[in-house]
N, C-alpha and C positions, 0 to 999 in steps of 0.2 A: 534042564536045559531049558523048557519053556518057561519056567520064571527067570531065568537071565535074558530072554529075549525081550518078555514084556519091560523089566528092569530097563536096559538099554534103548529098547523104546519110548518109554517115558521120559529118559534122561536125554535122548535126542531134542522130544519135543519143547522139554523146559531149555535148552539153549537155545533152540529155534526162537521159543518167546523171548529169552533173555536178551537174545542177538537185538532182536524187531525192536524190544524195548530202550536199548542203549542208543542203538541208530535214529528212532525218533525223538528222543531226547536232545542228542547233540545239533541233527537237523534244526530243531526248535531253537537252539542256540544261537546257531548260525544266521537265521533270517533275520533281515534287517527289519527293524520297527516299520509301519506303515507312515508313510509321510503326514503331516498332519503342516496344512497352511498356518502360516504364522498372522495373527488378527493384525490388521493396518492400526498402525499409532495413531491415536487419537489425539486431540487434543492436549496440552498442557492442562495437569490438573491443577483447580485453583489452588493458589500458594507455592507452586513448584518451584524452585530457584532456577530460574533460566540466568544468571550474571554470567555465566561461561558460553552462553549457547552463540553470541555474537561475536561474530570473529571478524573484523574489518582490518584489511591491508592497508597501512599507514603508508606505505612504501608506494600504493597505486599511482602512477601518472593521472588517474582520470578524479580522484579525491581532492576538493578544495580543503586544502588547510586556513590555519588559522590567519587572519590577517588583522589590520587595521582599521578600524569603521570606517566601510563607505560611504557612508552617511546617506540622508535621505535622497538624493539626487539617484544613487543606485537603487534604489526602492522603486524611484518614481520612473525608470526606465524599463521596468520589470514588467511582463505580462506574467501575471498566475494563472497555471491551467490545472483543473482539478476536480474535484469532488466536493461534498459537503463542509470539509474542511475548509478547502479553499472558499468555498459561497460565505462561510462564516468571516474571512478576515473582511470582505465588504460588509457583511452585517454587523459586524462588530466597529466598522466606520476607520479601520486601518488602512484601507486602502479603498481608491473609485472604483466605481461602474467601468472606467475607462481602464486600470489595471487588471481586470480577470475577464477570462472564459470557462464559467465553471458552472456543473449541474448536479445536485444532490443524487447521490443513488447512482452516479453514472462508473463505468469499468473501463479499463482499458481498449476492449473490442466496441463497444457502443461510441465510444471517444471518436472513433476513426472514421464510421460512418454518420452519425446522428448530426441531424441541424439542430445545433442548440443556443445558435449565435446570432441575434439580429440588429440591423442599426436604424437609424432614422432614416425616413423617408426610403427605405426598402423592405418588399415585401417578403423576400428571401431569406432563407433560415440555410447557416452555413455551419460546416463543422468546422471543428476545433483548426484543423490544418488551413482549411481555407480562412478561416479568422486571421489566425497568426499573417497571414500572407496580406490582408488586407488594412491591419494594425501595424506593422513594420517595428514589432518590439524591439528594444535594443538586445533584449535577450530574455527568454522565456523560463520559467520556473515547472515543472511537470510534477506534478503530487496525486499519484494513483495510486489504487492497487486495495484498499480497503474495502471496496466491493466486489474484489477478486481472489478472496481468499477460497474459495470454494473451487478455485482451478488448481492444477499442479502448478508446480514451481514451471517447467518448460514452457507449458502452454502461456501462462502470465507473459512469460518472457517473450515469447514469439508475439503475441499481442502488441505487446512493449512495444517492441520493437517495428513492427509496422508503424505504431502510431508516429514514433520518431522520425523514422526515413519519411513518413507523410509529410511529416513539419518540415522537414530538410529538404525536398523535393519543392515543396509550396511557397518556400522563403528561405533559403538557403543563406540568408546576411544575418541571422539572429544566432545569438548564442544560445545552446540548449544544456539547462541545468536539469538533471533527475533528480528529485528530493526523495529522501526515505520516505516510506509507507509509515504513517505516523505509528508510534507502540500501543497498547491498549494496556488500561491499569490491570492491577492485578483484580480488583472488583470489576469484571466486565459482565455482571448477572443478568444486564438486560438484552446479551449480545453472547449466548453461553456458548455458541459454535465457534466464536473467534478465538486465534489461538496465536500467542504473540509467537511460539517457537514457528510456526509457518511464515509469519509476518517477518521475523530475523533472516529464514532463508529466501526470501522473496529477495529481500535489500540487500543482501550479499550476493545473489545473482544479479541485482540491479548493477552492483560495482562491477562485476565483470561485463554486465554487457554497454556499461559506458564505456569501458576500457575497447571494447571492440568497434562501438562506432563512432569514438574519437569524441564523445562530447564527457560533460564533467557531472559529477556525483555529490551532491548535498549530504554529505550526512547526519543532518537535524535529528536524527533520533539518540544521537547523545546529548541532545541538551534538552530530550523529553524524559529519558530513562533514568529510573532508579536504582537504587545496586542491588535491587535486586530481578533486573532483567526486563521489568514491567515500567509502563509510563506511570510518570509522578503522580497520585492521588489529588494533588491539588490544580492539577491543570484538567483536569476533567471533571463532568458532571457526576455523582455519585450514581455507580452501574452502569454508567456509560461510556463511550468509547470516542465519545467527539471533543474536541477540543474546546474548551472555556475562553477567554480574552488571556488568561493568563498565561496558557498554553501556547495562544497565537503568535504572542507580543516576544516568547520566547524563541519560537521560530524566525521570526523576523530579525530580532538582533540577532541570532547566528548566522540567517543569510547575508546580513551587513557585514559581519564579523569573520565572514569565511568567503569573501570576496573575487567574484572572477573578474580581471581587469583586463579586456583587451580592447583593441583598436577599433573603433566604429565601423562598421562592414558595410552598412546600409546604404546603398545608392541615394535614397533620396527619404524625406520623411513627410514628402505633400498629399496630400488629400486622403488623410487616414481619416475616416467615418466614425461617427459619434455611436455608441455601444444604447441599446436600449434593453430591458426586461424582458423575454420573453413570456416570464412568468412570475408569480409572486412569489418572491425567493424566502422560503422559510427553512432555514437549516436543522429545524427539530421535526420537519415532515420531510423526509426521504421521498423522492422518485426512483423508484426499483428499475434498475435495468435490465429488462428484458434478458437480454443476450450476455450479462454479467452471472455467472453460474451462482455468488456466493448470497447475492440479494432475494434473500425470501421473504415472503408476504408477513413472516413474523418479525423479521429485522425490519421491516415499514413498520408493522404496526408499533414494534416497541419502540424505535424514533420518533414517532409523534408524540410520545410522552418521553422524552426521554430529556428533554431541556428546557428547565423555567427561566434559564438564563438568554433563552434568546425570546425576549418580550418587545414589550413597547421601547425599553431603551434602547435595544438593539436596532429597532425599525427605526425610530429617530436619527440613529446615527447612521444608518444606512442611507436615508432620505438626503442626510445633508452632504456623506461624501458622495454621494451620485451627481448630486447637484453640479460639485465641483470640486475639479483635484486641485484646486489650494488650499493653502490651510494644513497640506498633511508634513509639510517641512514643518514646519512651526510647532506641529501637534508634537511630533518623533523628537524633535530638540527639545521640546521642555518634558517629555517624558525620560527622555534617555540622558536629561543633563547635561 
């Protein structure tokens, strides 16, 4: 009897241990795996095919579609607002000083509040919205965003919205055209943080913004992009993100052939002041915009060494174009044939 009692006890202990082991195993299997945060998606890998990333709604009412060539008068009635690529239009002799308000390194947030525009016989510094009201352009073309790529898309759109609305309030008689943020080439090694996928996201969001605000969208990115979704290399200095003369001409030609023809709503064009340059413009030396989150000191240093084409020949072109607006029509006529 004693032996039986001991055997029964042993069997009971084994049963308990077996039950505990099975229960523990089942509980472990049912426990959910601890959650792991997905790492933030970084810039597109060099050489990654982005041809399918950029999707523009061709049926959008804000999108400027192809038209007949609007001619040089269309350009001459346009005021260009933006950052270093806009300054390059002037430095390459493609527009006159009176046709742009721009500064290297500037972003949407800074452009709203910083006084960057000066006029002859006037010691004041005017913001872009204030300058637009004084210069009374038939239309403005806005090209911002290259220096804002450190922002998230909603923040970028919020700043761009405020800038557009300030221009509308300051001078409601001008047509507003929002140009795409220029693409970057696949080789943008001088600016490794630049992300073409993010630029595409900016531009797709800008089209939606234009629809909401009742302004027009110029998809010039399609004139600058190659089949891989990046900027065409021949339009840029090697390793750089800034447009050379060929790329700038492609943008202006696209603007002329995707024209916004509306009735001139300006009440007058009297007493328009004459622009001056507040600083010596050099598009290969960016001015970092402190409130534009994407402009870093490394970017400024890289930009300083970036463009050999912004040399004395560009300075000569800038000087001749700033001294007079005349001759631009003849130049464009001969260039376009």
